[in-house]
PDB file of N, H, CA, C and O in Angstrom:
ATOM      1  N   MET A   1     -42.716 123.704  10.676  1.00  0.00           N
ATOM      2  CA  MET A   1     -42.995 123.489   9.281  1.00  0.00           C
ATOM      3  C   MET A   1     -41.818 123.728   8.442  1.00  0.00           C
ATOM      4  O   MET A   1     -41.574 122.932   7.534  1.00  0.00           O
ATOM      5  N   ARG A   2     -40.980 124.854   8.673  1.00  0.00           N
ATOM      6  H   ARG A   2     -41.179 125.500   9.410  1.00  0.00           H
ATOM      7  CA  ARG A   2     -39.871 124.729   7.832  1.00  0.00           C
ATOM      8  C   ARG A   2     -38.827 123.833   7.893  1.00  0.00           C
ATOM      9  O   ARG A   2     -38.168 123.748   6.857  1.00  0.00           O
ATOM     10  N   ARG A   3     -38.469 123.093   8.887  1.00  0.00           N
ATOM     11  H   ARG A   3     -39.004 123.163   9.729  1.00  0.00           H
ATOM     12  CA  ARG A   3     -37.644 122.337   9.331  1.00  0.00           C
ATOM     13  C   ARG A   3     -38.278 121.127   8.568  1.00  0.00           C
ATOM     14  O   ARG A   3     -37.499 120.673   7.731  1.00  0.00           O
ATOM     15  N   ILE A   4     -39.554 120.445   8.635  1.00  0.00           N
ATOM     16  H   ILE A   4     -40.187 120.814   9.316  1.00  0.00           H
ATOM     17  CA  ILE A   4     -39.887 119.398   7.621  1.00  0.00           C
ATOM     18  C   ILE A   4     -39.834 119.724   6.144  1.00  0.00           C
ATOM     19  O   ILE A   4     -39.890 118.768   5.370  1.00  0.00           O
ATOM     20  N   THR A   5     -39.758 120.648   5.771  1.00  0.00           N
ATOM     21  H   THR A   5     -39.713 121.424   6.400  1.00  0.00           H
ATOM     22  CA  THR A   5     -39.864 121.323   4.311  1.00  0.00           C
ATOM     23  C   THR A   5     -38.171 121.076   3.924  1.00  0.00           C
ATOM     24  O   THR A   5     -37.778 120.416   2.962  1.00  0.00           O
ATOM     25  N   LEU A   6     -37.516 121.603   4.678  1.00  0.00           N
ATOM     26  H   LEU A   6     -37.836 122.138   5.460  1.00  0.00           H
ATOM     27  CA  LEU A   6     -36.028 121.471   4.350  1.00  0.00           C
ATOM     28  C   LEU A   6     -35.658 120.142   4.238  1.00  0.00           C
ATOM     29  O   LEU A   6     -35.019 119.714   3.277  1.00  0.00           O
ATOM     30  N   VAL A   7     -36.088 119.358   5.326  1.00  0.00           N
ATOM     31  H   VAL A   7     -36.607 119.705   6.107  1.00  0.00           H
ATOM     32  CA  VAL A   7     -35.545 117.985   5.246  1.00  0.00           C
ATOM     33  C   VAL A   7     -36.213 117.176   4.370  1.00  0.00           C
ATOM     34  O   VAL A   7     -35.619 116.140   4.070  1.00  0.00           O
ATOM     35  N   GLY A   8     -37.600 117.421   3.734  1.00  0.00           N
ATOM     36  H   GLY A   8     -38.081 118.263   3.978  1.00  0.00           H
ATOM     37  CA  GLY A   8     -38.075 116.821   2.636  1.00  0.00           C
ATOM     38  C   GLY A   8     -37.314 117.235   1.038  1.00  0.00           C
ATOM     39  O   GLY A   8     -37.129 116.446   0.111  1.00  0.00           O
ATOM     40  N   ALA A   9     -36.958 118.731   1.073  1.00  0.00           N
ATOM     41  H   ALA A   9     -37.109 119.372   1.825  1.00  0.00           H
ATOM     42  CA  ALA A   9     -36.431 118.843   0.225  1.00  0.00           C
ATOM     43  C   ALA A   9     -34.987 118.322  -0.150  1.00  0.00           C
ATOM     44  O   ALA A   9     -34.649 117.851  -1.236  1.00  0.00           O
ATOM     45  N   LEU A  10     -34.212 118.502   0.965  1.00  0.00           N
ATOM     46  H   LEU A  10     -34.487 118.885   1.848  1.00  0.00           H
ATOM     47  CA  LEU A  10     -32.864 117.597   0.990  1.00  0.00           C
ATOM     48  C   LEU A  10     -32.956 116.201   0.514  1.00  0.00           C
ATOM     49  O   LEU A  10     -32.152 115.698  -0.272  1.00  0.00           O
ATOM     50  N   PHE A  11     -34.042 115.563   1.062  1.00  0.00           N
ATOM     51  H   PHE A  11     -34.695 115.972   1.700  1.00  0.00           H
ATOM     52  CA  PHE A  11     -34.085 114.006   0.548  1.00  0.00           C
ATOM     53  C   PHE A  11     -34.495 114.005  -0.788  1.00  0.00           C
ATOM     54  O   PHE A  11     -33.882 113.212  -1.503  1.00  0.00           O
ATOM     55  N   LEU A  12     -35.360 114.673  -1.316  1.00  0.00           N
ATOM     56  H   LEU A  12     -35.858 115.317  -0.735  1.00  0.00           H
ATOM     57  CA  LEU A  12     -35.961 114.561  -2.758  1.00  0.00           C
ATOM     58  C   LEU A  12     -34.713 115.249  -3.782  1.00  0.00           C
ATOM     59  O   LEU A  12     -34.778 115.061  -4.997  1.00  0.00           O
ATOM     60  N   GLY A  13     -33.540 116.089  -3.149  1.00  0.00           N
ATOM     61  H   GLY A  13     -33.487 116.242  -2.163  1.00  0.00           H
ATOM     62  CA  GLY A  13     -32.696 116.604  -3.713  1.00  0.00           C
ATOM     63  C   GLY A  13     -31.533 115.401  -3.942  1.00  0.00           C
ATOM     64  O   GLY A  13     -30.957 115.236  -5.018  1.00  0.00           O
ATOM     65  N   PHE A  14     -31.304 114.623  -2.779  1.00  0.00           N
ATOM     66  H   PHE A  14     -31.772 114.756  -1.906  1.00  0.00           H
ATOM     67  CA  PHE A  14     -30.438 113.295  -2.536  1.00  0.00           C
ATOM     68  C   PHE A  14     -30.840 112.441  -3.691  1.00  0.00           C
ATOM     69  O   PHE A  14     -30.043 112.162  -4.587  1.00  0.00           O
ATOM     70  N   VAL A  15     -32.174 111.993  -3.671  1.00  0.00           N
ATOM     71  H   VAL A  15     -32.822 112.220  -2.944  1.00  0.00           H
ATOM     72  CA  VAL A  15     -32.433 111.053  -4.697  1.00  0.00           C
ATOM     73  C   VAL A  15     -32.654 111.320  -6.092  1.00  0.00           C
ATOM     74  O   VAL A  15     -32.786 110.514  -7.013  1.00  0.00           O
ATOM     75  N   ALA A  16     -32.671 112.427  -6.104  1.00  0.00           N
ATOM     76  H   ALA A  16     -32.563 113.082  -5.356  1.00  0.00           H
ATOM     77  CA  ALA A  16     -32.194 113.165  -7.735  1.00  0.00           C
ATOM     78  C   ALA A  16     -30.946 112.880  -8.197  1.00  0.00           C
ATOM     79  O   ALA A  16     -30.666 112.453  -9.317  1.00  0.00           O
ATOM     80  N   VAL A  17     -30.008 113.195  -7.059  1.00  0.00           N
ATOM     81  H   VAL A  17     -30.236 113.542  -6.149  1.00  0.00           H
ATOM     82  CA  VAL A  17     -28.671 113.241  -7.368  1.00  0.00           C
ATOM     83  C   VAL A  17     -27.997 111.862  -7.120  1.00  0.00           C
ATOM     84  O   VAL A  17     -26.783 111.770  -7.302  1.00  0.00           O
ATOM     85  N   LEU A  18     -28.659 110.872  -6.746  1.00  0.00           N
ATOM     86  H   LEU A  18     -29.645 110.946  -6.597  1.00  0.00           H
ATOM     87  CA  LEU A  18     -28.272 109.702  -6.474  1.00  0.00           C
ATOM     88  C   LEU A  18     -27.611 108.914  -7.592  1.00  0.00           C
ATOM     89  O   LEU A  18     -26.484 108.428  -7.498  1.00  0.00           O
ATOM     90  N   PRO A  19     -28.364 108.829  -8.610  1.00  0.00           N
ATOM     91  CA  PRO A  19     -27.785 108.071 -10.050  1.00  0.00           C
ATOM     92  C   PRO A  19     -26.563 108.382 -10.165  1.00  0.00           C
ATOM     93  O   PRO A  19     -25.649 107.559 -10.197  1.00  0.00           O
ATOM     94  N   PHE A  20     -26.417 109.778 -10.248  1.00  0.00           N
ATOM     95  H   PHE A  20     -27.160 110.447 -10.221  1.00  0.00           H
ATOM     96  CA  PHE A  20     -25.209 110.354 -10.526  1.00  0.00           C
ATOM     97  C   PHE A  20     -23.973 109.907  -9.708  1.00  0.00           C
ATOM     98  O   PHE A  20     -22.866 109.649 -10.181  1.00  0.00           O
ATOM     99  N   LEU A  21     -24.288 109.861  -8.584  1.00  0.00           N
ATOM    100  H   LEU A  21     -25.187 110.071  -8.200  1.00  0.00           H
ATOM    101  CA  LEU A  21     -23.336 109.019  -7.760  1.00  0.00           C
ATOM    102  C   LEU A  21     -22.911 107.791  -7.646  1.00  0.00           C
ATOM    103  O   LEU A  21     -21.839 107.358  -7.223  1.00  0.00           O
ATOM    104  N   VAL A  22     -24.068 107.131  -8.159  1.00  0.00           N
ATOM    105  H   VAL A  22     -24.939 107.483  -8.503  1.00  0.00           H
ATOM    106  CA  VAL A  22     -23.914 105.435  -7.970  1.00  0.00           C
ATOM    107  C   VAL A  22     -23.342 104.993  -9.286  1.00  0.00           C
ATOM    108  O   VAL A  22     -22.909 103.841  -9.313  1.00  0.00           O
ATOM    109  N   SER A  23     -23.262 105.756 -10.447  1.00  0.00           N
ATOM    110  H   SER A  23     -23.614 106.692 -10.425  1.00  0.00           H
ATOM    111  CA  SER A  23     -23.208 105.228 -11.915  1.00  0.00           C
ATOM    112  C   SER A  23     -21.746 105.061 -11.884  1.00  0.00           C
ATOM    113  O   SER A  23     -21.379 103.946 -12.255  1.00  0.00           O
ATOM    114  N   PRO A  24     -20.820 105.878 -11.539  1.00  0.00           N
ATOM    115  CA  PRO A  24     -19.432 105.218 -11.641  1.00  0.00           C
ATOM    116  C   PRO A  24     -18.766 104.064 -10.671  1.00  0.00           C
ATOM    117  O   PRO A  24     -17.731 103.419 -10.833  1.00  0.00           O
ATOM    118  N   ILE A  25     -19.682 104.038  -9.662  1.00  0.00           N
ATOM    119  H   ILE A  25     -20.523 104.562  -9.531  1.00  0.00           H
ATOM    120  CA  ILE A  25     -19.243 102.742  -8.488  1.00  0.00           C
ATOM    121  C   ILE A  25     -19.851 101.654  -9.309  1.00  0.00           C
ATOM    122  O   ILE A  25     -19.046 100.741  -9.497  1.00  0.00           O
ATOM    123  N   LEU A  26     -21.216 101.433  -9.949  1.00  0.00           N
ATOM    124  H   LEU A  26     -21.869 102.174  -9.796  1.00  0.00           H
ATOM    125  CA  LEU A  26     -21.818 100.457 -10.249  1.00  0.00           C
ATOM    126  C   LEU A  26     -21.805 100.720 -12.095  1.00  0.00           C
ATOM    127  O   LEU A  26     -22.630 101.519 -12.538  1.00  0.00           O
ATOM    128  N   PRO A  27     -21.042 100.159 -12.874  1.00  0.00           N
ATOM    129  CA  PRO A  27     -21.199 100.484 -14.126  1.00  0.00           C
ATOM    130  C   PRO A  27     -22.455  99.797 -14.903  1.00  0.00           C
ATOM    131  O   PRO A  27     -22.668 100.224 -16.038  1.00  0.00           O
ATOM    132  N   GLY A  28     -23.152  98.960 -14.491  1.00  0.00           N
ATOM    133  H   GLY A  28     -22.980  98.614 -13.569  1.00  0.00           H
ATOM    134  CA  GLY A  28     -24.248  98.437 -14.905  1.00  0.00           C
ATOM    135  C   GLY A  28     -25.542  98.992 -14.638  1.00  0.00           C
ATOM    136  O   GLY A  28     -26.520  98.676 -15.315  1.00  0.00           O
ATOM    137  N   ALA A  29     -25.600  99.843 -13.639  1.00  0.00           N
ATOM    138  H   ALA A  29     -24.805 100.099 -13.089  1.00  0.00           H
ATOM    139  CA  ALA A  29     -26.687 100.585 -13.141  1.00  0.00           C
ATOM    140  C   ALA A  29     -27.043 101.772 -13.982  1.00  0.00           C
ATOM    141  O   ALA A  29     -26.930 102.938 -13.603  1.00  0.00           O
ATOM    142  N   THR A  30     -27.613 101.272 -15.500  1.00  0.00           N
ATOM    143  H   THR A  30     -27.706 100.326 -15.808  1.00  0.00           H
ATOM    144  CA  THR A  30     -27.603 102.564 -16.186  1.00  0.00           C
ATOM    145  C   THR A  30     -29.228 103.035 -16.161  1.00  0.00           C
ATOM    146  O   THR A  30     -29.697 104.129 -16.475  1.00  0.00           O
ATOM    147  N   ASN A  31     -29.883 101.890 -15.704  1.00  0.00           N
ATOM    148  H   ASN A  31     -29.503 101.001 -15.449  1.00  0.00           H
ATOM    149  CA  ASN A  31     -31.670 102.180 -15.228  1.00  0.00           C
ATOM    150  C   ASN A  31     -31.720 102.683 -14.015  1.00  0.00           C
ATOM    151  O   ASN A  31     -32.841 102.964 -13.592  1.00  0.00           O
ATOM    152  N   PHE A  32     -30.740 102.887 -13.289  1.00  0.00           N
ATOM    153  H   PHE A  32     -29.829 102.658 -13.633  1.00  0.00           H
ATOM    154  CA  PHE A  32     -31.080 103.575 -11.774  1.00  0.00           C
ATOM    155  C   PHE A  32     -31.584 104.693 -11.903  1.00  0.00           C
ATOM    156  O   PHE A  32     -32.345 105.111 -11.030  1.00  0.00           O
ATOM    157  N   SER A  33     -31.265 105.492 -13.086  1.00  0.00           N
ATOM    158  H   SER A  33     -30.647 105.154 -13.795  1.00  0.00           H
ATOM    159  CA  SER A  33     -31.968 106.986 -13.138  1.00  0.00           C
ATOM    160  C   SER A  33     -33.642 107.145 -13.268  1.00  0.00           C
ATOM    161  O   SER A  33     -34.459 107.955 -12.829  1.00  0.00           O
ATOM    162  N   PHE A  34     -33.708 106.001 -14.065  1.00  0.00           N
ATOM    163  H   PHE A  34     -33.045 105.344 -14.422  1.00  0.00           H
ATOM    164  CA  PHE A  34     -35.246 105.845 -14.229  1.00  0.00           C
ATOM    165  C   PHE A  34     -35.819 105.410 -12.926  1.00  0.00           C
ATOM    166  O   PHE A  34     -36.883 105.907 -12.556  1.00  0.00           O
ATOM    167  N   MET A  35     -35.302 104.664 -12.315  1.00  0.00           N
ATOM    168  H   MET A  35     -34.438 104.260 -12.616  1.00  0.00           H
ATOM    169  CA  MET A  35     -35.863 104.014 -10.781  1.00  0.00           C
ATOM    170  C   MET A  35     -35.837 105.389  -9.790  1.00  0.00           C
ATOM    171  O   MET A  35     -36.892 105.503  -9.166  1.00  0.00           O
ATOM    172  N   SER A  36     -35.039 106.248  -9.573  1.00  0.00           N
ATOM    173  H   SER A  36     -34.182 106.156 -10.080  1.00  0.00           H
ATOM    174  CA  SER A  36     -35.223 107.450  -8.838  1.00  0.00           C
ATOM    175  C   SER A  36     -36.195 108.329  -9.311  1.00  0.00           C
ATOM    176  O   SER A  36     -37.120 108.652  -8.567  1.00  0.00           O
ATOM    177  N   THR A  37     -36.109 108.786 -10.517  1.00  0.00           N
ATOM    178  H   THR A  37     -35.357 108.523 -11.122  1.00  0.00           H
ATOM    179  CA  THR A  37     -37.360 109.516 -11.531  1.00  0.00           C
ATOM    180  C   THR A  37     -38.791 108.598 -10.838  1.00  0.00           C
ATOM    181  O   THR A  37     -39.629 109.191 -10.159  1.00  0.00           O
ATOM    182  N   GLY A  38     -38.866 107.494 -11.057  1.00  0.00           N
ATOM    183  H   GLY A  38     -38.185 107.012 -11.609  1.00  0.00           H
ATOM    184  CA  GLY A  38     -40.048 106.888 -10.569  1.00  0.00           C
ATOM    185  C   GLY A  38     -40.331 106.990  -9.219  1.00  0.00           C
ATOM    186  O   GLY A  38     -41.521 107.008  -8.908  1.00  0.00           O
ATOM    187  N   LEU A  39     -39.394 107.070  -8.247  1.00  0.00           N
ATOM    188  H   LEU A  39     -38.426 107.055  -8.500  1.00  0.00           H
ATOM    189  CA  LEU A  39     -39.552 107.388  -6.842  1.00  0.00           C
ATOM    190  C   LEU A  39     -39.967 108.636  -6.626  1.00  0.00           C
ATOM    191  O   LEU A  39     -40.705 108.902  -5.678  1.00  0.00           O
ATOM    192  N   LEU A  40     -39.580 109.450  -7.399  1.00  0.00           N
ATOM    193  H   LEU A  40     -38.980 109.234  -8.170  1.00  0.00           H
ATOM    194  CA  LEU A  40     -39.759 111.056  -6.801  1.00  0.00           C
ATOM    195  C   LEU A  40     -41.301 111.034  -7.507  1.00  0.00           C
ATOM    196  O   LEU A  40     -42.135 111.607  -6.805  1.00  0.00           O
ATOM    197  N   ILE A  41     -41.739 110.564  -8.569  1.00  0.00           N
ATOM    198  H   ILE A  41     -41.062 110.099  -9.140  1.00  0.00           H
ATOM    199  CA  ILE A  41     -43.128 110.709  -9.010  1.00  0.00           C
ATOM    200  C   ILE A  41     -44.254 109.875  -7.690  1.00  0.00           C
ATOM    201  O   ILE A  41     -45.318 110.313  -7.251  1.00  0.00           O
ATOM    202  N   VAL A  42     -43.741 108.942  -7.426  1.00  0.00           N
ATOM    203  H   VAL A  42     -42.877 108.586  -7.782  1.00  0.00           H
ATOM    204  CA  VAL A  42     -44.713 107.800  -6.730  1.00  0.00           C
ATOM    205  C   VAL A  42     -44.668 108.806  -5.159  1.00  0.00           C
ATOM    206  O   VAL A  42     -45.675 108.920  -4.461  1.00  0.00           O
ATOM    207  N   VAL A  43     -43.827 109.221  -4.934  1.00  0.00           N
ATOM    208  H   VAL A  43     -43.008 109.129  -5.501  1.00  0.00           H
ATOM    209  CA  VAL A  43     -43.700 109.983  -3.566  1.00  0.00           C
ATOM    210  C   VAL A  43     -44.735 111.250  -3.742  1.00  0.00           C
ATOM    211  O   VAL A  43     -45.527 111.504  -2.834  1.00  0.00           O
ATOM    212  N   GLY A  44     -44.702 111.946  -4.811  1.00  0.00           N
ATOM    213  H   GLY A  44     -44.059 111.740  -5.548  1.00  0.00           H
ATOM    214  CA  GLY A  44     -45.422 112.972  -4.915  1.00  0.00           C
ATOM    215  C   GLY A  44     -47.124 112.677  -5.503  1.00  0.00           C
ATOM    216  O   GLY A  44     -47.979 113.546  -5.679  1.00  0.00           O
ATOM    217  N   VAL A  45     -47.232 111.554  -5.671  1.00  0.00           N
ATOM    218  H   VAL A  45     -46.538 110.849  -5.529  1.00  0.00           H
ATOM    219  CA  VAL A  45     -48.480 110.880  -5.743  1.00  0.00           C
ATOM    220  C   VAL A  45     -49.048 110.624  -4.690  1.00  0.00           C
ATOM    221  O   VAL A  45     -50.202 110.981  -4.451  1.00  0.00           O
ATOM    222  N   VAL A  46     -48.215 109.870  -3.792  1.00  0.00           N
ATOM    223  H   VAL A  46     -47.278 109.580  -3.987  1.00  0.00           H
ATOM    224  CA  VAL A  46     -48.607 109.475  -2.359  1.00  0.00           C
ATOM    225  C   VAL A  46     -49.370 110.674  -1.564  1.00  0.00           C
ATOM    226  O   VAL A  46     -50.525 110.739  -1.143  1.00  0.00           O
ATOM    227  N   ILE A  47     -48.208 111.667  -1.515  1.00  0.00           N
ATOM    228  H   ILE A  47     -47.270 111.615  -1.857  1.00  0.00           H
ATOM    229  CA  ILE A  47     -48.524 112.671  -0.612  1.00  0.00           C
ATOM    230  C   ILE A  47     -49.750 113.402  -1.316  1.00  0.00           C
ATOM    231  O   ILE A  47     -50.652 113.663  -0.520  1.00  0.00           O
ATOM    232  N   ASP A  48     -49.965 113.758  -2.520  1.00  0.00           N
ATOM    233  H   ASP A  48     -49.232 113.547  -3.166  1.00  0.00           H
ATOM    234  CA  ASP A  48     -51.271 114.316  -2.987  1.00  0.00           C
ATOM    235  C   ASP A  48     -52.448 113.490  -2.630  1.00  0.00           C
ATOM    236  O   ASP A  48     -53.497 114.065  -2.341  1.00  0.00           O
ATOM    237  N   THR A  49     -52.363 111.962  -2.620  1.00  0.00           N
ATOM    238  H   THR A  49     -51.511 111.494  -2.855  1.00  0.00           H
ATOM    239  CA  THR A  49     -53.511 111.267  -2.389  1.00  0.00           C
ATOM    240  C   THR A  49     -53.927 111.425  -1.075  1.00  0.00           C
ATOM    241  O   THR A  49     -55.121 111.559  -0.805  1.00  0.00           O
ATOM    242  N   MET A  50     -52.809 111.420   0.008  1.00  0.00           N
ATOM    243  H   MET A  50     -51.840 111.311  -0.211  1.00  0.00           H
ATOM    244  CA  MET A  50     -52.824 111.475   1.295  1.00  0.00           C
ATOM    245  C   MET A  50     -53.647 112.972   1.666  1.00  0.00           C
ATOM    246  O   MET A  50     -54.502 112.968   2.552  1.00  0.00           O
ATOM    247  N   ARG A  51     -53.370 114.023   1.042  1.00  0.00           N
ATOM    248  H   ARG A  51     -52.676 114.026   0.322  1.00  0.00           H
ATOM    249  CA  ARG A  51     -54.003 115.421   1.044  1.00  0.00           C
ATOM    250  C   ARG A  51     -55.570 115.335   0.713  1.00  0.00           C
ATOM    251  O   ARG A  51     -56.495 115.851   1.339  1.00  0.00           O
ATOM    252  N   GLN A  52     -55.606 114.736  -0.159  1.00  0.00           N
ATOM    253  H   GLN A  52     -54.854 114.316  -0.668  1.00  0.00           H
ATOM    254  CA  GLN A  52     -56.943 114.577  -0.823  1.00  0.00           C
ATOM    255  C   GLN A  52     -58.112 113.843  -0.131  1.00  0.00           C
ATOM    256  O   GLN A  52     -59.327 114.039  -0.174  1.00  0.00           O
ATOM    257  N   LEU A  53     -57.226 112.780   0.630  1.00  0.00           N
ATOM    258  H   LEU A  53     -56.239 112.621   0.664  1.00  0.00           H
ATOM    259  CA  LEU A  53     -57.952 111.883   1.361  1.00  0.00           C
ATOM    260  C   LEU A  53     -58.281 112.821   2.978  1.00  0.00           C
ATOM    261  O   LEU A  53     -59.310 112.673   3.637  1.00  0.00           O
ATOM    262  N   GLU A  54     -57.608 113.371   3.194  1.00  0.00           N
ATOM    263  H   GLU A  54     -56.772 113.491   2.658  1.00  0.00           H
ATOM    264  CA  GLU A  54     -57.452 114.136   4.507  1.00  0.00           C
ATOM    265  C   GLU A  54     -58.522 115.125   4.516  1.00  0.00           C
ATOM    266  O   GLU A  54     -59.226 115.341   5.502  1.00  0.00           O
ATOM    267  N   ALA A  55     -58.646 115.816   3.217  1.00  0.00           N
ATOM    268  H   ALA A  55     -58.074 115.640   2.416  1.00  0.00           H
ATOM    269  CA  ALA A  55     -59.479 116.925   2.876  1.00  0.00           C
ATOM    270  C   ALA A  55     -61.091 116.468   2.834  1.00  0.00           C
ATOM    271  O   ALA A  55     -62.020 117.061   3.383  1.00  0.00           O
ATOM    272  N   GLN A  56     -61.145 115.499   2.195  1.00  0.00           N
ATOM    273  H   GLN A  56     -60.390 115.017   1.750  1.00  0.00           H
ATOM    274  CA  GLN A  56     -62.448 114.602   2.305  1.00  0.00           C
ATOM    275  C   GLN A  56     -62.884 113.980   3.578  1.00  0.00           C
ATOM    276  O   GLN A  56     -64.080 113.899   3.860  1.00  0.00           O
ATOM    277  N   LEU A  57     -62.063 113.593   4.256  1.00  0.00           N
ATOM    278  H   LEU A  57     -61.092 113.658   4.026  1.00  0.00           H
ATOM    279  CA  LEU A  57     -62.570 113.507   5.697  1.00  0.00           C
ATOM    280  C   LEU A  57     -62.746 114.282   6.512  1.00  0.00           C
ATOM    281  O   LEU A  57     -63.714 114.055   7.238  1.00  0.00           O
ATOM    282  N   LEU A  58     -61.998 115.434   6.768  1.00  0.00           N
ATOM    283  H   LEU A  58     -61.211 115.618   6.179  1.00  0.00           H
ATOM    284  CA  LEU A  58     -62.442 116.796   7.354  1.00  0.00           C
ATOM    285  C   LEU A  58     -63.535 117.710   6.812  1.00  0.00           C
ATOM    286  O   LEU A  58     -64.023 118.665   7.417  1.00  0.00           O
ATOM    287  N   MET A  59     -63.885 117.245   5.461  1.00  0.00           N
ATOM    288  H   MET A  59     -63.489 116.470   4.969  1.00  0.00           H
ATOM    289  CA  MET A  59     -65.129 117.989   4.975  1.00  0.00           C
ATOM    290  C   MET A  59     -66.314 117.194   5.337  1.00  0.00           C
ATOM    291  O   MET A  59     -67.391 117.777   5.461  1.00  0.00           O
ATOM    292  N   ARG A  60     -66.232 115.983   5.510  1.00  0.00           N
ATOM    293  H   ARG A  60     -65.357 115.509   5.410  1.00  0.00           H
ATOM    294  CA  ARG A  60     -67.194 115.203   6.176  1.00  0.00           C
ATOM    295  C   ARG A  60     -67.306 114.898   7.906  1.00  0.00           C
ATOM    296  O   ARG A  60     -67.894 114.040   8.562  1.00  0.00           O
ATOM    297  N   HIS A  61     -66.582 115.858   8.197  1.00  0.00           N
ATOM    298  H   HIS A  61     -66.104 116.556   7.664  1.00  0.00           H
ATOM    299  CA  HIS A  61     -66.356 116.160   9.806  1.00  0.00           C
ATOM    300  C   HIS A  61     -65.730 114.469  10.436  1.00  0.00           C
ATOM    301  O   HIS A  61     -66.212 113.985  11.460  1.00  0.00           O
ATOM    302  N   TYR A  62     -64.924 113.945   9.848  1.00  0.00           N
ATOM    303  H   TYR A  62     -64.532 114.338   9.016  1.00  0.00           H
ATOM    304  CA  TYR A  62     -64.318 112.614  10.639  1.00  0.00           C
ATOM    305  C   TYR A  62     -62.919 113.249  10.973  1.00  0.00           C
ATOM    306  O   TYR A  62     -62.433 114.261  10.469  1.00  0.00           O
ATOM    307  N   GLU A  63     -62.465 112.556  11.784  1.00  0.00           N
ATOM    308  H   GLU A  63     -62.860 111.734  12.193  1.00  0.00           H
ATOM    309  CA  GLU A  63     -61.094 112.935  12.386  1.00  0.00           C
ATOM    310  C   GLU A  63     -60.291 112.261  11.547  1.00  0.00           C
ATOM    311  O   GLU A  63     -60.558 111.218  10.950  1.00  0.00           O
ATOM    312  N   GLY A  64     -59.086 113.023  11.512  1.00  0.00           N
ATOM    313  H   GLY A  64     -58.868 113.870  11.997  1.00  0.00           H
ATOM    314  CA  GLY A  64     -57.961 112.639  10.381  1.00  0.00           C
ATOM    315  C   GLY A  64     -57.260 111.060  10.943  1.00  0.00           C
ATOM    316  O   GLY A  64     -56.996 110.725  12.098  1.00  0.00           O
ATOM    317  N   ILE A  65     -57.074 110.216   9.542  1.00  0.00           N
ATOM    318  H   ILE A  65     -57.288 110.488   8.603  1.00  0.00           H
ATOM    319  CA  ILE A  65     -56.406 108.844  10.234  1.00  0.00           C
ATOM    320  C   ILE A  65     -55.314 108.743   9.943  1.00  0.00           C
ATOM    321  O   ILE A  65     -54.741 107.654   9.980  1.00  0.00           O
ATOM    322  N   PHE A  66     -54.642 110.030   9.517  1.00  0.00           N
ATOM    323  H   PHE A  66     -55.108 110.914   9.487  1.00  0.00           H
ATOM    324  CA  PHE A  66     -53.041 109.877   9.121  1.00  0.00           C
ATOM    325  C   PHE A  66     -52.514 110.916  10.213  1.00  0.00           C
ATOM    326  O   PHE A  66     -51.310 111.153  10.310  1.00  0.00           O
TER     327      PHE A  66
END
């Protein structure tokens, strides 16, 4: 579990820092920071939705689909 958490934290940290690394290379990429923030939000919502769906399925005694 710790390895998965570490890899996930490193990935999210990389996505958060990516706009600062790309902006000097691509001068027209000013909206890239909004895209990375949106990506972090979408990933969080998808993970939360999957957890809620899994909890509902377990509560009804179904096997998990994920």
